[in-house]
C-alpha positions as CSV (number, residue, x, y, z in Angstrom):
1,X,39.6,-103.9,22.6
2,X,41.6,-106.4,24.8
3,X,44.5,-108.3,23.3
4,X,44.1,-112.1,23.2
5,X,46.6,-113.9,25.4
6,X,49.4,-115.7,23.7
7,X,48.7,-119.4,23.2
8,X,50.3,-121.7,25.7
9,X,53.2,-123.9,24.5
10,X,51.0,-127.0,25.0
11,X,48.2,-125.4,22.8
12,X,50.8,-124.6,20.1
13,X,52.2,-128.1,20.2
14,X,48.7,-129.7,20.1
15,X,47.8,-127.4,17.1
16,X,51.0,-128.4,15.3
17,X,50.3,-132.1,15.8
18,X,46.7,-131.7,14.6
19,X,47.8,-129.9,11.5
20,X,50.4,-132.6,10.7
21,X,47.8,-135.3,11.2
22,X,45.3,-133.6,8.9
23,X,48.1,-133.2,6.2
24,X,49.0,-136.8,6.6
25,X,52.6,-135.8,7.5
26,X,53.6,-139.0,9.3
27,X,57.4,-138.3,9.1
28,X,57.3,-135.5,11.7
29,X,54.9,-137.2,14.3
30,X,57.7,-138.4,16.6
31,X,59.1,-134.9,17.0
32,X,55.7,-133.4,17.5
33,X,54.6,-136.0,20.1
34,X,57.8,-135.3,22.0
35,X,57.0,-131.6,21.8
36,X,53.5,-132.2,23.2
37,X,54.9,-134.3,26.0
38,X,57.6,-131.7,26.9
39,X,55.0,-128.9,26.9
40,X,52.7,-130.9,29.1
41,X,55.5,-131.7,31.5
42,X,56.2,-127.9,31.8
43,X,52.8,-127.6,33.5
44,X,49.2,-127.0,32.7
45,X,47.3,-124.0,34.0
46,X,44.7,-124.9,36.6
47,X,42.0,-122.6,35.4
48,X,38.9,-124.4,34.1
49,X,38.5,-122.7,30.7
50,X,42.1,-123.4,29.7
51,X,41.9,-127.0,31.0
52,X,38.7,-127.5,29.0
53,X,40.2,-126.0,25.9
54,X,43.3,-128.2,26.2
55,X,41.2,-131.3,26.9
56,X,39.1,-130.6,23.7
57,X,42.3,-130.2,21.6
58,X,43.7,-133.4,23.0
59,X,40.5,-135.3,22.4
60,X,40.5,-134.1,18.8
61,X,44.1,-135.2,18.3
62,X,43.3,-138.6,19.9
63,X,40.5,-139.1,17.3
64,X,42.9,-138.1,14.5
65,X,45.7,-140.4,15.7
66,X,43.2,-143.3,15.9
67,X,42.0,-142.6,12.4
68,X,45.6,-142.5,11.2
69,X,46.4,-145.8,12.7
70,X,43.3,-147.4,11.1
71,X,44.4,-146.0,7.8
72,X,47.9,-147.4,8.1
73,X,46.6,-150.8,9.1
74,X,44.3,-150.7,6.1
75,X,47.1,-149.8,3.8
76,X,49.3,-152.7,5.2
77,X,46.4,-155.2,4.7
78,X,46.0,-154.0,1.1
79,X,49.7,-154.3,0.3
80,X,49.6,-157.8,1.8
81,X,46.7,-158.7,-0.4
82,X,48.5,-157.3,-3.5
83,X,51.6,-159.3,-2.7
84,X,49.5,-162.5,-2.2
85,X,47.7,-161.9,-5.5
86,X,51.2,-161.5,-7.2
87,X,52.1,-165.0,-5.9
88,X,48.8,-166.6,-7.1
89,X,45.5,-167.5,-5.4
90,X,43.7,-170.5,-4.0
91,X,40.3,-172.0,-4.5
92,X,38.3,-174.8,-2.9
93,X,36.6,-177.6,-4.8
94,X,33.2,-179.1,-3.9
95,X,34.8,-181.5,-1.4
96,X,36.5,-178.6,0.4
97,X,40.0,-179.3,-0.8
98,X,42.2,-176.3,-1.3
99,X,43.8,-175.9,-4.7
100,X,46.7,-173.5,-5.2
101,X,47.0,-171.5,-8.4
102,X,50.4,-170.1,-8.7
103,X,51.3,-167.2,-10.9
104,X,54.4,-167.6,-13.0
105,X,54.4,-164.0,-14.5
106,X,54.8,-160.6,-12.9
107,X,52.2,-159.1,-15.3
108,X,49.5,-158.7,-12.7
109,X,51.9,-157.2,-10.2
110,X,53.3,-154.7,-12.7
111,X,49.8,-153.4,-13.4
112,X,49.4,-152.3,-9.8
């Protein structure tokens, strides 16, 4: 039985990045992205099977990074909505005039 070849540094870096994204470990992303860039700069083998494997890994990581960014943007919007609710809300009357309703207590904010 033939031994499997050791994974390339780029494969290892891409796999570590993928694992961190799936865990939601955002704190280590900068270092992992630097590691991927450094491994890619060291060279990529020219054989087609390896290139296809690396391309598939990179495409998967690209999708995970895009999903992470969507999630972060969503969380920021939700926090902004909660902060706005803490300060009060506005309504419109039949004539289209905006009416501000300010909150004087922190009760609602404390619930969240």
